N, C-alpha and C positions, 0 to 999 in steps of 0.2 A: 406635234401639236398637243399641247397641254391645255385643257380647259380649266379655267379657274371659276370656281363658284364663289360668289360673293355671299358671305354670310352676314346677314344683317343682325345686328344686336337690337333686340327690341328694348325699347325704353320703358315699356309698360309691364307691370307685374300682373300675372293672372291669378285671380282669386277663385278658389274652388270651394263651394259651400257643401260641407259633408254632414250637415245636421240631419238630413233625412236618412243618410246612410247609417249614422250612429243610432238613430231611432229603430231602424230595422234590425240592426245587430243586437241591440238591447232586447227587443222583443224575441228574437231568435234565441238569445242566451237564456232568457227566462223560461221559454218553452222547453229547451233542452234540459235545464235544471229540474223543472217540474216532472219531466218524464224519465229522469235518470233513476235507476234502481241499483244500489250498490251491493245488493244481496246476490250471492252465488246460487241460491236455491232456485231451482226451476222445477216446477211441479206440474206434471201432466195428470189431470184427474181421469179416473176410469170413467167409461161411458155411463151416464145415468147417475153419477154421484154428485151430491150437492153438499157444500160446506155449511156448517152451522153458523148462525149469525152471532156476533159478539154483542153482549149486553153489558160490557164492562163499564160504560159511562152512564148507564141508566141509574136512576135513583133506586137504592136498595129498599125493598119492601121489608116489613117486619118479618123476621125469621129467627129461629133459635141460633145462638152463636156458640159454636163448639171450638174450644181452644186447646191446643196440645203444646206443652212446653218442651224445652230441650231435654228435660229429665223425664219425659213421657207422662207427665201429670196431665189429667184430663179435666177440663172445666166446661160445664154446660151453663150458659147464661151467668157466668162468674161464680158458679157454685161447684166446688170440687166433687168429682165423682170417684176418683181414684187414680191408679196408675195403669198404663197399658201393660199387658203381659209381654214377655220377651217374644212370644209367638202365639198365633191363634187370635181368636176374637175375644173381645172384652164383653162379657155378659152384662155387667153393670151398665155399660154404655148403651147397649141395645135396649135394655129395660128402661133406662132413663129417657132415651130418645122416644120410645113408644109412649111413655107416660106424658112427655112433653107434647107429642103430636095429638094425643087424646085431649089434653087440656086446651091446646090451641084450637082444636076443632069445636069444642064446647063453647069457648069464648067467642069464636067467630061465627057461630050459628046465626046470630041476629044480623051480623054485618054481611053475610053471604048474599042476602037478598038485594042489598044496595050495590055491592061491588064484588068483582071477582077476586078472591084472595087465593094466593098460591100457597097451599099447605104442604107442598112437596119440596120446598126450598129450604136449604140450611146453609148458614154462613160458616165457613171453615177458616180457622186461623192457625197457622203452623209456624213454628220457629224456622228461621231462614236456613238453618243447617239440618233440618229434619230429613231423614232417609225416606226415599220414595216408597219403600216397603210399608212404612208406618202410615204414610198418606193413603196408600191403597187399602190397607186394613181398616182405617177409620172410614173411608168412603164405602167400603163393603158393609161395615156394621151399620152405617147410616142408611144405606139402601135397604138392608134387612128390616130396619125400623120404619121404612115407608118414605124416606126422603130420597127422591130420585134426581133432584136438581141441586147442584152445588155451586156456591159462590165463594171463591177464594178471596179473602180479605188480605190485601198487600199494601205496603207503603208506596205512595205515588211520588214522582219527582216533578210534578207539574204544578 
């Protein structure tokens, strides 16, 4: 005894609406792309440690501009000071920065009542191939002159 099943061929086509499914998948894709991080760096901060805030996109306040060229020539507000020595600190730079700080303090004495000015900020501009040792020395000389906040001026790609 063999049973035969009659298979009926349906003459109607079935339509499935997948619009809502595509909407959900699109939202899911956007969420996953937003939360994706391609960096391999994983940083666990020590307890009680806080990271500094970036002020890179804030408008720069007036501050002296210190430029160091590839040939170790030093310019403060586009005036040549001299050359960095091969090692050690540059006394001329420290003296020029202290003089600049004193002049800025005198000029801003009247403005200080109206607004808070940051007299400890200095803008640093280095050649892109500058050695880190020179950057460190210039920052050290600037700190000895009273500038404790540094803003590095770089070329942006945006």
